[in-house]
Chimera marker file (.cmm) of the C-alpha trace (Angstrom):
<marker_set name="trace">
<marker id="1" x="-116.363" y="-86.411" z="34.688" r="1" g="1" b="0" radius="0.5"/>
<marker id="2" x="-113.860" y="-89.183" z="34.921" r="1" g="1" b="0" radius="0.5"/>
<marker id="3" x="-114.260" y="-90.165" z="31.198" r="1" g="1" b="0" radius="0.5"/>
<marker id="4" x="-113.752" y="-86.370" z="30.151" r="1" g="1" b="0" radius="0.5"/>
<marker id="5" x="-110.390" y="-86.445" z="32.183" r="1" g="1" b="0" radius="0.5"/>
<marker id="6" x="-109.445" y="-89.602" z="30.483" r="1" g="1" b="0" radius="0.5"/>
<marker id="7" x="-110.209" y="-88.330" z="27.022" r="1" g="1" b="0" radius="0.5"/>
<marker id="8" x="-107.949" y="-85.051" z="27.781" r="1" g="1" b="0" radius="0.5"/>
<marker id="9" x="-104.960" y="-87.292" z="28.970" r="1" g="1" b="0" radius="0.5"/>
<marker id="10" x="-104.765" y="-88.919" z="25.309" r="1" g="1" b="0" radius="0.5"/>
<marker id="11" x="-102.329" y="-87.165" z="22.948" r="1" g="1" b="0" radius="0.5"/>
<marker id="12" x="-103.633" y="-85.760" z="19.829" r="1" g="1" b="0" radius="0.5"/>
<marker id="13" x="-103.358" y="-87.660" z="16.772" r="1" g="1" b="0" radius="0.5"/>
<marker id="14" x="-101.317" y="-84.693" z="15.271" r="1" g="1" b="0" radius="0.5"/>
<marker id="15" x="-98.592" y="-86.192" z="17.490" r="1" g="1" b="0" radius="0.5"/>
<marker id="16" x="-98.147" y="-89.316" z="15.304" r="1" g="1" b="0" radius="0.5"/>
<marker id="17" x="-95.103" y="-88.384" z="13.450" r="1" g="1" b="0" radius="0.5"/>
<marker id="18" x="-94.376" y="-91.851" z="12.086" r="1" g="1" b="0" radius="0.5"/>
<marker id="19" x="-97.718" y="-92.518" z="10.566" r="1" g="1" b="0" radius="0.5"/>
<marker id="20" x="-98.579" y="-95.582" z="11.895" r="1" g="1" b="0" radius="0.5"/>
<marker id="21" x="-101.940" y="-94.406" z="13.285" r="1" g="1" b="0" radius="0.5"/>
<marker id="22" x="-100.766" y="-94.613" z="17.209" r="1" g="1" b="0" radius="0.5"/>
<marker id="23" x="-98.878" y="-91.908" z="19.197" r="1" g="1" b="0" radius="0.5"/>
<marker id="24" x="-96.352" y="-93.955" z="20.894" r="1" g="1" b="0" radius="0.5"/>
<marker id="25" x="-93.841" y="-93.034" z="23.348" r="1" g="1" b="0" radius="0.5"/>
<marker id="26" x="-90.997" y="-91.635" z="21.052" r="1" g="1" b="0" radius="0.5"/>
<marker id="27" x="-93.834" y="-89.798" z="19.031" r="1" g="1" b="0" radius="0.5"/>
<marker id="28" x="-95.087" y="-88.192" z="22.069" r="1" g="1" b="0" radius="0.5"/>
<marker id="29" x="-91.525" y="-86.932" z="23.405" r="1" g="1" b="0" radius="0.5"/>
<marker id="30" x="-90.505" y="-85.510" z="20.012" r="1" g="1" b="0" radius="0.5"/>
<marker id="31" x="-93.743" y="-83.797" z="19.254" r="1" g="1" b="0" radius="0.5"/>
<marker id="32" x="-94.025" y="-82.300" z="22.524" r="1" g="1" b="0" radius="0.5"/>
<marker id="33" x="-90.886" y="-80.398" z="21.836" r="1" g="1" b="0" radius="0.5"/>
<marker id="34" x="-92.283" y="-78.884" z="18.716" r="1" g="1" b="0" radius="0.5"/>
<marker id="35" x="-95.643" y="-78.229" z="20.325" r="1" g="1" b="0" radius="0.5"/>
<marker id="36" x="-95.278" y="-74.326" z="20.787" r="1" g="1" b="0" radius="0.5"/>
<marker id="37" x="-97.406" y="-72.907" z="23.439" r="1" g="1" b="0" radius="0.5"/>
<marker id="38" x="-98.125" y="-76.627" z="24.813" r="1" g="1" b="0" radius="0.5"/>
<marker id="39" x="-101.653" y="-76.843" z="23.427" r="1" g="1" b="0" radius="0.5"/>
<marker id="40" x="-101.568" y="-80.788" z="23.129" r="1" g="1" b="0" radius="0.5"/>
<marker id="41" x="-101.819" y="-80.695" z="19.307" r="1" g="1" b="0" radius="0.5"/>
<marker id="42" x="-99.554" y="-79.811" z="16.498" r="1" g="1" b="0" radius="0.5"/>
<marker id="43" x="-100.429" y="-77.281" z="13.844" r="1" g="1" b="0" radius="0.5"/>
<marker id="44" x="-99.415" y="-78.070" z="10.296" r="1" g="1" b="0" radius="0.5"/>
<marker id="45" x="-96.313" y="-75.888" z="10.338" r="1" g="1" b="0" radius="0.5"/>
<marker id="46" x="-95.187" y="-77.545" z="13.635" r="1" g="1" b="0" radius="0.5"/>
<marker id="47" x="-96.123" y="-81.016" z="12.330" r="1" g="1" b="0" radius="0.5"/>
<marker id="48" x="-93.932" y="-80.340" z="8.997" r="1" g="1" b="0" radius="0.5"/>
<marker id="49" x="-90.917" y="-79.270" z="11.118" r="1" g="1" b="0" radius="0.5"/>
<marker id="50" x="-91.278" y="-82.090" z="13.474" r="1" g="1" b="0" radius="0.5"/>
<marker id="51" x="-91.302" y="-84.685" z="10.711" r="1" g="1" b="0" radius="0.5"/>
<marker id="52" x="-88.568" y="-83.187" z="8.852" r="1" g="1" b="0" radius="0.5"/>
<marker id="53" x="-86.441" y="-83.193" z="12.119" r="1" g="1" b="0" radius="0.5"/>
<marker id="54" x="-87.260" y="-87.038" z="12.702" r="1" g="1" b="0" radius="0.5"/>
<marker id="55" x="-85.983" y="-87.652" z="9.155" r="1" g="1" b="0" radius="0.5"/>
<marker id="56" x="-82.871" y="-85.691" z="9.713" r="1" g="1" b="0" radius="0.5"/>
<marker id="57" x="-81.914" y="-87.634" z="12.750" r="1" g="1" b="0" radius="0.5"/>
<marker id="58" x="-83.455" y="-85.471" z="15.603" r="1" g="1" b="0" radius="0.5"/>
<marker id="59" x="-84.187" y="-88.709" z="17.705" r="1" g="1" b="0" radius="0.5"/>
<marker id="60" x="-80.606" y="-89.415" z="17.795" r="1" g="1" b="0" radius="0.5"/>
<marker id="61" x="-80.268" y="-86.604" z="20.429" r="1" g="1" b="0" radius="0.5"/>
<marker id="62" x="-82.032" y="-88.756" z="23.157" r="1" g="1" b="0" radius="0.5"/>
<marker id="63" x="-81.432" y="-91.942" z="25.037" r="1" g="1" b="0" radius="0.5"/>
<marker id="64" x="-84.177" y="-94.568" z="24.683" r="1" g="1" b="0" radius="0.5"/>
<marker id="65" x="-84.883" y="-97.600" z="26.475" r="1" g="1" b="0" radius="0.5"/>
<marker id="66" x="-83.161" y="-97.061" z="29.764" r="1" g="1" b="0" radius="0.5"/>
<marker id="67" x="-85.917" y="-98.504" z="31.860" r="1" g="1" b="0" radius="0.5"/>
<marker id="68" x="-85.091" y="-101.832" z="29.906" r="1" g="1" b="0" radius="0.5"/>
<marker id="69" x="-81.726" y="-102.292" z="31.449" r="1" g="1" b="0" radius="0.5"/>
<marker id="70" x="-83.126" y="-102.844" z="34.977" r="1" g="1" b="0" radius="0.5"/>
<marker id="71" x="-81.880" y="-101.697" z="38.270" r="1" g="1" b="0" radius="0.5"/>
<marker id="72" x="-78.573" y="-103.662" z="38.022" r="1" g="1" b="0" radius="0.5"/>
<marker id="73" x="-77.134" y="-101.859" z="35.038" r="1" g="1" b="0" radius="0.5"/>
<marker id="74" x="-73.394" y="-101.230" z="34.749" r="1" g="1" b="0" radius="0.5"/>
<marker id="75" x="-73.688" y="-97.450" z="34.021" r="1" g="1" b="0" radius="0.5"/>
<marker id="76" x="-74.853" y="-94.443" z="35.867" r="1" g="1" b="0" radius="0.5"/>
<marker id="77" x="-77.717" y="-92.418" z="34.459" r="1" g="1" b="0" radius="0.5"/>
<marker id="78" x="-77.175" y="-88.398" z="34.771" r="1" g="1" b="0" radius="0.5"/>
<marker id="79" x="-79.893" y="-86.011" z="34.220" r="1" g="1" b="0" radius="0.5"/>
<link id1="1" id2="2" r="1" g="1" b="0" radius="0.2"/>
<link id1="2" id2="3" r="1" g="1" b="0" radius="0.2"/>
<link id1="3" id2="4" r="1" g="1" b="0" radius="0.2"/>
<link id1="4" id2="5" r="1" g="1" b="0" radius="0.2"/>
<link id1="5" id2="6" r="1" g="1" b="0" radius="0.2"/>
<link id1="6" id2="7" r="1" g="1" b="0" radius="0.2"/>
<link id1="7" id2="8" r="1" g="1" b="0" radius="0.2"/>
<link id1="8" id2="9" r="1" g="1" b="0" radius="0.2"/>
<link id1="9" id2="10" r="1" g="1" b="0" radius="0.2"/>
<link id1="10" id2="11" r="1" g="1" b="0" radius="0.2"/>
<link id1="11" id2="12" r="1" g="1" b="0" radius="0.2"/>
<link id1="12" id2="13" r="1" g="1" b="0" radius="0.2"/>
<link id1="13" id2="14" r="1" g="1" b="0" radius="0.2"/>
<link id1="14" id2="15" r="1" g="1" b="0" radius="0.2"/>
<link id1="15" id2="16" r="1" g="1" b="0" radius="0.2"/>
<link id1="16" id2="17" r="1" g="1" b="0" radius="0.2"/>
<link id1="17" id2="18" r="1" g="1" b="0" radius="0.2"/>
<link id1="18" id2="19" r="1" g="1" b="0" radius="0.2"/>
<link id1="19" id2="20" r="1" g="1" b="0" radius="0.2"/>
<link id1="20" id2="21" r="1" g="1" b="0" radius="0.2"/>
<link id1="21" id2="22" r="1" g="1" b="0" radius="0.2"/>
<link id1="22" id2="23" r="1" g="1" b="0" radius="0.2"/>
<link id1="23" id2="24" r="1" g="1" b="0" radius="0.2"/>
<link id1="24" id2="25" r="1" g="1" b="0" radius="0.2"/>
<link id1="25" id2="26" r="1" g="1" b="0" radius="0.2"/>
<link id1="26" id2="27" r="1" g="1" b="0" radius="0.2"/>
<link id1="27" id2="28" r="1" g="1" b="0" radius="0.2"/>
<link id1="28" id2="29" r="1" g="1" b="0" radius="0.2"/>
<link id1="29" id2="30" r="1" g="1" b="0" radius="0.2"/>
<link id1="30" id2="31" r="1" g="1" b="0" radius="0.2"/>
<link id1="31" id2="32" r="1" g="1" b="0" radius="0.2"/>
<link id1="32" id2="33" r="1" g="1" b="0" radius="0.2"/>
<link id1="33" id2="34" r="1" g="1" b="0" radius="0.2"/>
<link id1="34" id2="35" r="1" g="1" b="0" radius="0.2"/>
<link id1="35" id2="36" r="1" g="1" b="0" radius="0.2"/>
<link id1="36" id2="37" r="1" g="1" b="0" radius="0.2"/>
<link id1="37" id2="38" r="1" g="1" b="0" radius="0.2"/>
<link id1="38" id2="39" r="1" g="1" b="0" radius="0.2"/>
<link id1="39" id2="40" r="1" g="1" b="0" radius="0.2"/>
<link id1="40" id2="41" r="1" g="1" b="0" radius="0.2"/>
<link id1="41" id2="42" r="1" g="1" b="0" radius="0.2"/>
<link id1="42" id2="43" r="1" g="1" b="0" radius="0.2"/>
<link id1="43" id2="44" r="1" g="1" b="0" radius="0.2"/>
<link id1="44" id2="45" r="1" g="1" b="0" radius="0.2"/>
<link id1="45" id2="46" r="1" g="1" b="0" radius="0.2"/>
<link id1="46" id2="47" r="1" g="1" b="0" radius="0.2"/>
<link id1="47" id2="48" r="1" g="1" b="0" radius="0.2"/>
<link id1="48" id2="49" r="1" g="1" b="0" radius="0.2"/>
<link id1="49" id2="50" r="1" g="1" b="0" radius="0.2"/>
<link id1="50" id2="51" r="1" g="1" b="0" radius="0.2"/>
<link id1="51" id2="52" r="1" g="1" b="0" radius="0.2"/>
<link id1="52" id2="53" r="1" g="1" b="0" radius="0.2"/>
<link id1="53" id2="54" r="1" g="1" b="0" radius="0.2"/>
<link id1="54" id2="55" r="1" g="1" b="0" radius="0.2"/>
<link id1="55" id2="56" r="1" g="1" b="0" radius="0.2"/>
<link id1="56" id2="57" r="1" g="1" b="0" radius="0.2"/>
<link id1="57" id2="58" r="1" g="1" b="0" radius="0.2"/>
<link id1="58" id2="59" r="1" g="1" b="0" radius="0.2"/>
<link id1="59" id2="60" r="1" g="1" b="0" radius="0.2"/>
<link id1="60" id2="61" r="1" g="1" b="0" radius="0.2"/>
<link id1="61" id2="62" r="1" g="1" b="0" radius="0.2"/>
<link id1="62" id2="63" r="1" g="1" b="0" radius="0.2"/>
<link id1="63" id2="64" r="1" g="1" b="0" radius="0.2"/>
<link id1="64" id2="65" r="1" g="1" b="0" radius="0.2"/>
<link id1="65" id2="66" r="1" g="1" b="0" radius="0.2"/>
<link id1="66" id2="67" r="1" g="1" b="0" radius="0.2"/>
<link id1="67" id2="68" r="1" g="1" b="0" radius="0.2"/>
<link id1="68" id2="69" r="1" g="1" b="0" radius="0.2"/>
<link id1="69" id2="70" r="1" g="1" b="0" radius="0.2"/>
<link id1="70" id2="71" r="1" g="1" b="0" radius="0.2"/>
<link id1="71" id2="72" r="1" g="1" b="0" radius="0.2"/>
<link id1="72" id2="73" r="1" g="1" b="0" radius="0.2"/>
<link id1="73" id2="74" r="1" g="1" b="0" radius="0.2"/>
<link id1="74" id2="75" r="1" g="1" b="0" radius="0.2"/>
<link id1="75" id2="76" r="1" g="1" b="0" radius="0.2"/>
<link id1="76" id2="77" r="1" g="1" b="0" radius="0.2"/>
<link id1="77" id2="78" r="1" g="1" b="0" radius="0.2"/>
<link id1="78" id2="79" r="1" g="1" b="0" radius="0.2"/>
</marker_set>
C-alpha cells in the first residue's frame, strides 16, 4: 500500500514542460496551473498551451528561489 501511495505522489511525465525527462519544481508549478480539473496529467491541448506560455515568459510572473535567501533576508515576503 505504501508503494502505491508513493507512486500516486509522483507527477505525471506530461508535466515535464522543458523536455529534460524530469519534472522539476518549476515544471510542476506551471503545469499544475494549466491542468484543468486537477487530474494530475496534462492533455495534449493543455500541454501545448503550457509550453507556449513558458516560451512567452509565463514563468516571469512567479518569484523563484526565495528559500535560498534564508531567514535573515533583507526583504519581506508577502503572499
